N, C-alpha and C positions, 0 to 999 in steps of 0.2 A: 504494499499499499504506499501511497504517496500522500503527504499532507501539506497543504498550503496554509500557513498560519500567519495571520496579520494582526497587528495590534496598533491601536492609535488612541489618542485622547481627544475629548470633545469638551469645550467650555460649557458649563451648565447653561449659559445663555443660549447656546445653540441646540440644546438637548431636544426640544420639541421638534424642530425641523429635521434633526438627525433621525429621530425615531420615525417620523413620517416618511422619510426617504426609505428606510429599511422596510417599513410596513408595505409600502408600494412595491419595492423591489422583490421582496419575498412573495407577495401575492402574484406578481408577474411570473416568477420562477415556478410557482406551483401550477400555474395554468399553461406553462410552456416548457415542460420537463425535457422535451426533445432537444431543446437548445442548450441544455446544461449537462455537461459531461462528468460532473462529480458524482460520486456514489452517495455522499451525504454531506450536508453543510449545517453548520451551527453558527449562530451569532450570539456572543455572550457579552455581558456587562459585569465588571467587577463590582462587588459590594463595597463601594467606597464609603467613607464617613459622610455624614450629613453636612459637615462644614466645608467639604472640598469644593473648590471652584471648577474642577474638571472631573469628567467621567472617563474611565478607562474601558475601552471596548476591544473585542477581538472576533475574528471569524476563524473557523477551522473547516476547511474543505477537504474531504477525503476522496482521493482518486484511486482507481484500480491499478493504474500504472502511469508511467511517463507519457505514453501515447494519449491517454485520456486527458491528462493535464495540458498537453500541447494542443489538443483539439479544442479544449475550452478557451485557451488563450487566443487561438486562431479565430474562433467564433466571436470573441469580444472585439477583435480588430476588424473582421470582415462583415459582420452583421450590423447594419445601421441601427436597428432597434437596441441591440446590446451595447454598441459603442456609445450610445446616448445615455447609458445607465451606469456610467463610471462612478466610482466612489465620490462622495461629496466632499472632496478634500478641502474645499473652502470653509466647511463647517469644523474641520479638525484644528487642533492646536498645531500651529506651523512646526514642521519637522518631526512630528510625533508618529507618523505612519511608517511602520516597518513591516515588511513581508518576508517570510522565510519559507523555504521548501524543505521538508523533512521526509526521509525514507524510513519506513518501519523496518526494524531489525528483528524484533522479537514480539511475540503476542501472547498474552495470557487471557484466556477466555474462561 
């Protein structure tokens, strides 16, 4: 398995717009699964303290293999609908977005 893991921060002032983006994005993905080549995707928010001015978010996309990951990246660059759905980086804390690709080595089920 291959995992794309991204983490970023969002100012609390942008929280509502950020959540609205993801609600719309996830709804689109659910109704257009043929366009999304990951096996599973999760979007998470860290349980920060109530006094924090920023929220920490992440996604974990699980792919069967490198080919599925490459196919997803190609779809985002070639499909006009998908390319218009890029992450709302304008809502992020500048410089906070980081994406990594991990390969599963061992699994415990």
